[in-house]
Every structure is written in structure tokens, then in C-alpha cells.
NUFI-585325 format. One line per field, with one value per residue (C-alpha): chain; z, y, x; residue number from 1. Coordinates in nm, 2 decimals. Each point is the difference from the previous one (the first is absolute). Layout:
<atoms>
cadena <- A,...
pz <- Z,...
py <- Y,...
px <- X,...
num <- NUM,...
</atoms>
This chain:
<atoms>
cadena <- A,A,A,A,A,A,A,A,A,A,A,A,A,A,A,A,A,A,A,A,A,A,A,A,A,A,A,A,A,A,A,A,A,A,A,A,A,A,A,A,A,A,A,A,A,A,A,A,A,A,A,A,A,A,A,A,A,A,A,A,A,A,A,A,A,A,A,A,A,A,A,A,A,A,A,A,A,A,A,A,A,A,A,A,A,A,A,A,A,A,A,A,A,A,A,A,A,A,A,A,A,A,A,A,A,A,A,A,A,A,A,A,A,A,A,A,A,A,A,A,A,A,A,A,A,A,A,A,A,A,A,A,A,A,A,A,A,A,A,A,A,A,A,A,A,A,A,A,A,A,A,A,A,A,A,A,A,A,A,A,A,A,A,A,A,A,A,A,A,A,A,A,A,A,A,A,A,A,A,A,A,A,A,A,A,A,A,A,A,A,A,A,A,A,A,A,A,A,A,A,A,A,A,A,A,A,A,A,A,A,A,A,A,A,A,A,A,A,A,A,A,A,A,A,A,A,A,A,A,A,A,A,A,A,A,A,A,A,A,A,A,A,A,A,A,A,A,A,A,A,A,A,A,A,A,A,A,A,A,A,A,A,A,A,A,A,A,A,A,A,A,A,A,A,A,A,A,A,A,A,A,A,A,A,A,A,A,A,A,A,A,A,A,A,A,A,A,A,A,A,A,A,A,A,A,A,A,A,A,A,A,A,A,A,A,A,A,A,A,A,A,A,A,A,A,A,A,A,A,A,A,A,A,A,A,A,A,A,A,A,A,A,A,A,A,A,A,A,A,A,A,A,A,A,A,A,A,A,A,A,A,A,A,A,A,A,A,A,A,A,A,A,A,A,A,A,A,A,A,A,A,A,A,A,A,A,A,A,A,A,A,A,A,A,A,A,A,A,A,A,A,A,A,A,A,A,A,A,A,A,A,A,A,A,A,A,A,A,A,A,A,A,A,A,A,A,A,A,A,A,A,A,A,A,A,A,A,A,A,A,A,A,A,A,A,A,A,A,A,A,A,A
pz <- 3.89,-0.26,-0.27,-0.06,-0.37,-0.14,-0.29,-0.31,0.02,0.35,-0.08,-0.03,0.37,0.08,-0.14,0.15,0.17,-0.05,-0.08,-0.14,-0.33,-0.18,-0.37,-0.34,-0.23,-0.32,-0.14,0.05,-0.15,-0.09,0.29,-0.09,0.15,0.14,-0.02,0.33,0.12,0.04,-0.23,-0.04,-0.14,0.00,0.09,-0.03,0.23,0.07,0.25,0.05,0.18,-0.31,-0.32,-0.22,0.18,-0.03,0.28,-0.13,0.19,-0.05,0.09,0.07,0.08,0.02,-0.24,-0.33,0.07,0.33,-0.19,-0.01,-0.33,-0.07,-0.14,-0.13,-0.06,0.33,0.22,0.35,0.19,0.38,0.08,0.36,0.15,-0.31,0.03,-0.13,-0.18,-0.18,-0.36,-0.24,0.23,0.02,0.26,-0.10,0.18,0.03,0.07,0.14,0.21,0.30,-0.20,-0.10,-0.25,-0.10,-0.33,-0.02,-0.28,-0.07,-0.08,0.25,0.21,0.33,-0.08,0.19,-0.04,-0.17,-0.31,0.07,0.32,0.11,0.26,0.30,-0.08,0.26,-0.09,0.26,0.01,0.01,-0.35,-0.15,0.07,-0.20,-0.28,-0.04,-0.01,-0.26,-0.21,0.01,-0.10,-0.29,-0.12,-0.07,-0.10,-0.36,-0.06,-0.34,-0.19,0.05,-0.26,-0.16,-0.32,-0.01,-0.03,-0.36,-0.18,-0.16,-0.34,0.12,0.17,-0.29,0.09,0.38,0.25,0.29,-0.01,0.22,-0.14,0.09,-0.08,0.08,0.15,-0.20,0.14,0.21,-0.01,0.06,-0.34,0.12,0.33,0.22,-0.28,-0.06,-0.24,0.00,-0.30,-0.02,-0.26,-0.05,-0.32,-0.24,-0.24,0.09,-0.29,-0.25,0.05,-0.26,-0.01,0.09,-0.13,-0.34,-0.21,0.02,0.38,-0.03,-0.11,0.34,0.25,-0.11,0.09,0.31,-0.02,0.35,0.28,0.25,-0.06,-0.09,-0.13,0.27,0.02,-0.20,0.32,0.10,-0.35,-0.03,0.28,-0.19,-0.21,-0.38,-0.08,0.14,0.11,0.32,0.14,0.18,0.32,0.12,0.35,0.08,0.27,0.27,0.00,0.06,0.09,0.00,-0.31,0.18,0.25,-0.25,0.06,-0.28,-0.29,-0.15,0.14,-0.13,0.13,-0.07,-0.04,0.08,-0.12,-0.22,-0.21,-0.37,-0.21,-0.32,-0.06,-0.33,-0.15,0.28,0.28,0.36,0.34,0.27,0.37,0.19,0.36,-0.12,-0.14,0.21,-0.04,0.08,0.02,-0.19,0.00,-0.32,0.05,-0.01,-0.27,-0.15,-0.02,-0.16,-0.25,-0.10,-0.06,-0.19,-0.23,-0.06,-0.09,-0.23,-0.17,-0.06,-0.14,-0.23,-0.12,0.11,0.01,-0.20,0.19,0.10,-0.16,-0.33,-0.19,-0.28,-0.08,-0.27,-0.33,-0.07,0.10,-0.15,0.14,-0.27,0.09,0.34,-0.07,0.21,0.29,0.34,0.14,0.30,0.23,0.03,0.35,-0.15,-0.23,0.28,0.22,-0.25,0.11,-0.36,-0.12,-0.32,-0.16,-0.12,0.06,-0.16,0.22,0.00,0.09,-0.04,-0.14,0.25,-0.09,-0.26,0.00,-0.21,0.00,-0.36,-0.28,-0.20,0.28,-0.01,-0.21,0.10,-0.21,-0.16,-0.12,0.24,0.21,0.38,0.19,0.36,0.07,0.34,0.02,0.26,0.10,0.32,0.17,-0.07,-0.24,-0.19,-0.25,-0.32,-0.28,-0.37,-0.21,-0.33,-0.19,0.26,-0.04,-0.38,0.02,0.26,-0.19,-0.34,-0.13,0.00,-0.06,-0.01,0.32,-0.04,-0.07,0.30,0.22,-0.08,0.07,0.34,0.10,-0.04,0.20,0.28,0.01,-0.12,-0.10,-0.32,0.17,0.31,0.12,0.34,0.19,-0.19,0.01,-0.17,-0.14,0.11,-0.26,-0.03,-0.07,0.05,0.26,0.02,0.28,0.07,0.31,-0.03,0.33,0.07,0.37,0.01,-0.26,0.11,0.10,-0.33,-0.22,-0.29,-0.22,-0.37,-0.23,-0.28,-0.26,0.01,-0.28,0.05,-0.28,0.11
py <- 1.07,-0.20,0.12,-0.21,-0.06,-0.12,-0.25,0.10,-0.29,0.12,0.37,-0.06,-0.07,0.35,0.23,0.35,-0.06,0.11,-0.27,-0.06,-0.18,-0.12,-0.09,-0.01,0.28,-0.17,0.31,0.37,0.31,0.30,0.25,0.30,0.28,-0.09,0.20,0.16,0.15,-0.32,-0.26,-0.37,-0.33,-0.35,-0.30,-0.37,-0.23,-0.37,-0.22,-0.37,-0.05,0.06,0.08,-0.04,0.28,0.36,0.24,0.35,0.29,0.36,0.24,0.36,0.25,0.38,0.01,-0.18,-0.03,-0.19,-0.27,-0.36,-0.04,-0.37,-0.07,-0.35,-0.33,-0.18,0.29,-0.01,0.26,0.01,0.19,0.11,0.11,-0.03,0.00,-0.29,0.05,-0.23,0.10,-0.19,-0.31,0.01,0.13,0.32,0.19,0.38,0.18,0.35,0.26,-0.23,-0.28,-0.06,-0.22,-0.13,-0.14,-0.28,-0.17,-0.33,-0.19,-0.26,0.14,0.14,0.37,0.10,0.37,0.15,0.20,0.23,0.07,0.24,0.26,-0.18,-0.35,-0.18,-0.31,-0.29,-0.26,-0.27,0.12,-0.18,-0.34,0.07,0.17,-0.30,-0.25,0.20,0.04,-0.38,-0.08,0.24,-0.15,-0.34,0.15,0.10,0.32,0.07,0.27,-0.17,-0.11,0.26,0.03,0.36,-0.07,0.09,0.09,0.35,-0.14,-0.09,0.33,0.13,0.04,-0.04,0.28,-0.17,-0.28,-0.20,0.02,-0.21,0.23,0.11,0.35,0.16,0.36,0.25,0.38,0.33,0.14,0.33,0.16,-0.24,-0.26,-0.31,-0.29,-0.37,-0.17,-0.37,-0.28,-0.36,-0.09,0.04,0.28,0.21,0.00,0.29,0.28,0.20,0.36,0.23,0.32,0.17,0.03,0.38,-0.01,-0.06,0.36,0.13,-0.28,-0.27,-0.36,-0.07,-0.25,-0.13,0.06,0.14,0.38,-0.06,-0.32,-0.18,0.03,-0.24,-0.15,-0.11,-0.12,-0.22,-0.22,-0.05,-0.31,0.07,-0.23,0.03,0.31,0.19,0.11,0.33,-0.01,0.35,0.10,0.31,0.26,-0.20,-0.23,0.30,-0.14,-0.37,-0.05,0.11,-0.28,-0.27,-0.28,-0.25,0.14,-0.29,-0.26,-0.18,0.07,-0.07,0.32,-0.06,0.22,0.21,0.24,0.01,0.32,0.14,0.34,0.14,-0.35,-0.15,-0.24,0.10,-0.15,0.21,-0.07,0.02,-0.07,-0.35,-0.08,-0.25,-0.11,-0.36,-0.06,-0.31,-0.21,-0.05,-0.37,0.06,-0.21,0.31,0.18,-0.31,-0.02,0.37,-0.04,-0.32,0.16,0.29,-0.22,-0.22,0.31,0.14,-0.34,-0.02,0.36,0.19,0.37,-0.01,0.13,-0.26,0.19,0.05,-0.27,0.06,0.25,0.24,0.01,0.37,0.06,-0.18,0.00,0.04,-0.20,-0.16,-0.25,-0.26,0.23,-0.09,0.22,0.24,0.17,0.38,-0.03,-0.18,0.30,0.25,-0.16,-0.12,0.09,0.07,0.36,-0.08,-0.30,-0.14,-0.28,-0.16,0.04,-0.09,0.31,0.20,0.35,0.18,0.37,0.22,0.37,0.20,-0.16,0.11,-0.17,0.33,0.13,-0.29,0.20,0.31,0.31,-0.13,-0.31,-0.25,-0.25,0.06,-0.21,-0.12,-0.34,-0.13,-0.38,-0.25,-0.36,-0.17,0.13,0.37,0.29,0.21,0.29,-0.09,0.25,-0.06,0.23,0.05,-0.31,-0.24,0.18,-0.02,-0.38,-0.03,0.19,-0.13,0.34,0.29,-0.12,0.24,0.11,-0.23,-0.31,0.08,0.06,-0.34,-0.17,0.18,-0.07,-0.38,0.03,0.19,-0.21,0.28,-0.15,0.12,0.11,0.17,0.14,-0.17,-0.22,-0.13,-0.35,0.02,-0.34,-0.17,0.06,-0.06,0.27,0.09,0.26,0.16,0.21,0.22,0.19,0.35,-0.02,-0.30,0.10,-0.03,-0.27,-0.07,0.35,0.15,-0.28,0.07,-0.26,-0.01,-0.24,-0.14,-0.28,-0.02,0.04,0.08,-0.20,0.04
px <- -5.66,-0.19,-0.25,-0.31,-0.05,-0.32,0.00,-0.18,-0.24,-0.11,-0.05,-0.38,-0.01,0.10,-0.27,0.00,0.33,0.36,0.26,0.35,0.05,0.31,-0.03,0.15,-0.13,-0.13,-0.18,-0.02,-0.16,0.22,-0.05,-0.21,-0.21,-0.34,-0.31,0.09,0.32,0.20,0.15,-0.07,0.12,-0.15,0.23,-0.08,0.20,0.03,0.19,0.06,-0.32,-0.22,0.19,-0.31,-0.17,0.12,-0.08,-0.08,0.16,-0.11,0.28,-0.08,0.28,0.04,0.30,0.05,0.37,-0.07,-0.20,0.14,0.19,0.06,0.34,0.01,-0.19,-0.08,0.09,-0.15,-0.21,-0.06,-0.32,-0.06,-0.33,-0.21,-0.38,-0.20,-0.33,-0.25,-0.02,-0.21,0.00,0.38,0.24,0.18,0.27,0.02,0.33,-0.05,0.18,0.03,0.15,0.36,0.19,0.34,0.11,0.27,0.19,-0.17,0.31,0.14,0.28,0.10,-0.06,-0.32,0.04,-0.31,0.06,-0.30,-0.19,-0.27,0.09,-0.15,0.12,0.21,0.18,0.01,0.27,-0.28,-0.12,0.31,-0.15,-0.32,0.19,0.24,-0.29,-0.18,0.32,0.07,-0.36,0.00,0.33,-0.18,-0.34,-0.06,-0.19,-0.14,-0.18,-0.34,-0.25,-0.23,-0.19,0.10,0.37,0.11,0.31,0.06,-0.08,-0.35,-0.11,-0.21,-0.36,0.06,-0.05,0.16,0.26,0.24,0.35,0.30,0.29,0.35,0.03,0.29,-0.01,-0.19,0.04,-0.17,-0.11,-0.14,-0.07,-0.19,-0.05,0.21,0.01,0.09,0.15,-0.09,0.07,-0.12,0.18,-0.30,-0.11,-0.30,-0.24,0.02,-0.26,-0.19,0.10,-0.28,0.15,-0.02,0.32,-0.04,0.02,0.38,0.03,-0.11,0.07,0.23,-0.08,0.22,0.28,-0.08,-0.25,0.25,0.07,0.36,0.17,0.19,0.38,0.20,0.15,-0.35,-0.11,0.31,-0.15,-0.32,-0.05,0.02,-0.29,-0.35,-0.20,0.09,-0.33,-0.02,-0.21,-0.10,-0.08,-0.20,0.05,-0.17,0.31,0.23,0.35,-0.09,0.21,0.31,-0.05,-0.10,0.24,-0.06,0.20,0.18,-0.25,-0.30,-0.35,-0.36,-0.20,-0.36,-0.29,0.23,-0.21,0.09,-0.03,0.14,0.16,0.11,0.00,0.20,-0.10,0.03,-0.10,-0.16,0.03,-0.33,-0.10,-0.10,0.34,0.21,0.36,0.10,0.38,0.12,0.31,0.20,-0.08,-0.37,-0.17,-0.17,0.34,0.17,-0.29,0.03,0.38,-0.05,-0.26,0.23,0.30,-0.21,-0.13,0.35,0.12,-0.31,-0.04,0.32,-0.06,-0.33,-0.30,-0.25,-0.29,0.18,-0.18,-0.02,0.26,-0.12,0.19,-0.07,0.36,0.29,0.35,0.26,0.31,0.06,-0.28,0.16,0.10,-0.14,-0.27,0.06,-0.25,-0.01,0.14,0.30,0.05,-0.05,0.26,0.26,0.35,0.10,0.05,-0.17,-0.17,-0.33,-0.24,-0.30,-0.31,-0.37,-0.19,-0.32,0.00,-0.23,0.05,0.16,0.12,-0.09,-0.34,-0.08,0.19,0.01,0.23,0.24,0.25,0.20,-0.01,0.32,-0.20,0.17,-0.20,0.02,-0.25,-0.01,-0.17,-0.10,0.06,-0.10,0.05,-0.09,0.32,-0.01,-0.07,0.25,0.01,0.18,0.08,-0.05,0.21,0.17,0.11,-0.15,-0.34,0.02,0.05,-0.27,-0.26,0.11,0.11,-0.24,-0.35,-0.29,-0.17,-0.31,0.22,0.22,-0.30,-0.15,0.33,0.04,-0.36,0.06,0.32,-0.16,-0.32,-0.24,-0.33,-0.16,-0.32,0.15,0.32,0.00,0.03,0.29,0.15,0.35,0.12,0.32,0.27,0.37,0.25,0.37,0.08,0.34,0.14,0.29,0.12,0.15,0.19,0.22,0.00,-0.38,-0.07,-0.36,-0.10,0.10,-0.14,-0.23,-0.18,-0.07,-0.19,0.22,0.01,-0.38,-0.26,-0.37,-0.17,-0.37
num <- 1,2,3,4,5,6,7,8,9,10,11,12,13,14,15,16,17,18,19,20,21,22,23,24,25,26,27,28,29,30,31,32,33,34,35,36,37,38,39,40,41,42,43,44,45,46,47,48,49,50,51,52,53,54,55,56,57,58,59,60,61,62,63,64,65,66,67,68,69,70,71,72,73,74,75,76,77,78,79,80,81,82,83,84,85,86,87,88,89,90,91,92,93,94,95,96,97,98,99,100,101,102,103,104,105,106,107,108,109,110,111,112,113,114,115,116,117,118,119,120,121,122,123,124,125,126,127,128,129,130,131,132,133,134,135,136,137,138,139,140,141,142,143,144,145,146,147,148,149,150,151,152,153,154,155,156,157,158,159,160,161,162,163,164,165,166,167,168,169,170,171,172,173,174,175,176,177,178,179,180,181,182,183,184,185,186,187,188,189,190,191,192,193,194,195,196,197,198,199,200,201,202,203,204,205,206,207,208,209,210,211,212,213,214,215,216,217,218,219,220,221,222,223,224,225,226,227,228,229,230,231,232,233,234,235,236,237,238,239,240,241,242,243,244,245,246,247,248,249,250,251,252,253,254,255,256,257,258,259,260,261,262,263,264,265,266,267,268,269,270,271,272,273,274,275,276,277,278,279,280,281,282,283,284,285,286,287,288,289,290,291,292,293,294,295,296,297,298,299,300,301,302,303,304,305,306,307,308,309,310,311,312,313,314,315,316,317,318,319,320,321,322,323,324,325,326,327,328,329,330,331,332,333,334,335,336,337,338,339,340,341,342,343,344,345,346,347,348,349,350,351,352,353,354,355,356,357,358,359,360,361,362,363,364,365,366,367,368,369,370,371,372,373,374,375,376,377,378,379,380,381,382,383,384,385,386,387,388,389,390,391,392,393,394,395,396,397,398,399,400,401,402,403,404,405,406,407,408,409,410,411,412,413,414,415,416,417,418,419,420,421,422,423,424,425,426,427,428,429,430,431,432,433,434,435,436,437,438,439,440,441,442,443,444,445,446,447,448,449,450,451,452
</atoms>
């Protein structure tokens, strides 16, 4: 028995008919709930007959877990009994309850066992010939991210509602019931954001250290690069368990039509039904370019944030002037039990919010600062001798308030939005439990003087 497979270039000859198609998946949308009772995803496929034309395939299924989940760059899908329609003067395939599919590894080899199939799919021995031909063709055919004026790096997302982002997917997890999150990175720093909260808001609701409800476990964070922003991409309830099946952790993709928003002074991406994901090879020119830019930036600026130009001189580091800078993620994940580094950060919040409350009844300073750089946020304490050095002794309340306003970016005419300056400071850390070095870690500001 032999299956008749239609070439992509000939699909337009089969309007209002059911056909079989074999192709390489070059793009997909993350499966989500439709407006009805079913679920859908959109695939784009090509074959050797017309690799510059991508056939759109609309997949509808009763269960989100039954959806096709592409595993790798150049993987192959066999679609059986799909219906062909004319949409905007182009052929489009519709996969519904009478259709079936199988997903195959796109790499050249003699393994023809599909890694995912729909319940009614039946593999035919004759399918091997077509799969082998497509694999051999893809081996010698370069696929790239495509050219688009909307492709930007994370450092250029300011002022843009939707972007195309070439990035590496570092992690995916469920952050609350029915909601999951992707963590992506492209080697650049997302631009700093003005803080739209009043200082006094810290008394009731503290500025969060991250968008996810709880900081990721150290075993996960260890796999994150220590330079560059890791963007959180949130997926709403319509995506349900799609994150569990997302196969591209550790791989590069181009995210098309990714919505950009801010939350609590942090950037985040939002998956929408218009968002598409295009798998990329590590040899893709756009990937090579991202890594080149990142490496050049590290050679030129080290751990200094890209946006930190100029660095304000309202803080002076006393001693360690020639020490190399570290990022806050370096501090967070250092294997040392105690130590200290020089960092370029922004002071985005303080607790207590009123300078008159900085001292305890015993007359000693005890203040908690919220610091951020492009890699993360942390809380750092300012106490006792370190605080005396920082504040220059015990100035009066008005003098102290003026200094803190400059450090926190408070404008003279209004309390918010605030745009804290980039400053350098020394941050020490110690862990109270040698068996849980990172989990028991606390940070403190030291050897730093506020001269504003």
C-alpha cells in the first residue's frame, strides 16, 4: 500500500479536497484554547518543491495534550486527510477530527519511528522513502530566521508594543495553577524602566524582586547566563498545559509578534494568539550575530550594564577601586559562603520609606534597599557601621532625605515616576547555613559613601 503525498507547490490545485502533505515545520504557534470548545495551533511547513513558500496549516483538536508539539529545528510532519481552502488568495490546510498526523526527527538517519502521532494515524512502509528524501534535502538547505524590520534585540524593545525576538529559551515552568512562563535570553540588557510607585508604597506592598511569584530554584538559575537580561514571557490560562509540552528549552528560536509590557518596573513578554515560534539552528546567522554582539560587549564593558552611561558619582566606593565589577546574579549564585563584589546597580526602593525611621529606638541604622541591574533584583541591608559610612554619620532628616531622593530618582516636583541613576557600590554577602549556601544568603551594602 502506498500513500499519495501532494507537494507543497501543488496544494493550490486541490481546493475543497482532502490530501496528504509531508513537510518540514518552520514555524508554529503555541497551542491554546479557541473561542469554542476545542484547541488550535498554526503550523507553517515547506518541502523541497517550494522552500520559499510556506504552507499555513490550521490544526484543531479536542485536547490540548493531543496537539502536535514540535521538538527540534527541521523536524518533519506528515499530515493525512487535511482539507484545503483558499484563504486570502493562498492555499491553506485545515486539520480537523478526520485528519491525522505524525512527527519525525528531521535529522538524517534510518530511524523512521515517529516521536508523536495522533490516535488514528497509521504509518506505511512507503512513507520512509518520502521522509528520507526530505531529510536529505534539508541537510543541504540552509534555513534562517528570515528578514523583518520587527526583529529587535532586548536592548531595543523600549517603545515597541510587538516585536520579533531572536532568543535562546532557557527554561519553561508552571508558575501558578494553569499559568506558565518561558525564560528567554539574547545576550543584551533590557533598558531600565522608570518606577511608577511611590516610595511609601514599599510599606504596604514591596516592589517584587521578580515577575514570577517565587524566585526560581538555584539549580535552575545556575544555568542562566550571568550577563544580559533574562526576559520572562507569560502565558495565560488559554494555554493551559502547553508549557509542559514546550520542547525548545536550551534551543534558539525567533519569537514573532511577541507582546511587550512592563510590570513593577520589569520587562515581560506576553504570548498572544498572534505570537509564532520559529525554531533556529545554532549556525543560523542571526544566532551567530547575537552571540558575537554579546561576546564583544563582555570584552568591551565586562559586567557593566549597557545602559549605565554615565555612571553617577553620588556614590563612591571606598577601597576596592580597581576591583572588577560583578552582576547581581554573580552575587546571588556565588559558591562562596561569604564575600563581596563591586556592582553597578540602581536603588529602586527603600524600607522604611521615611528617612526619619531609618534608625531603631536604640539609635542604630537599619535600612533595607532594593537594588537592580539587568540580571536580577536583590534586597540588601544597610546597618550599623556600614550605614554610618554610607550616610556620612548622622545627618539631619532633611539632608538625609535630599540624598536619598537623588539616589532613588525622586524628582523635585513629583514623587513618581522615578528614574534612579546607575551607581557603583560594594555589596557583601554571607550565608548562615553552609549546607544551604545560596538559600540562606543575605546581602549588605559596605565600603560605600553617599556623597550627594
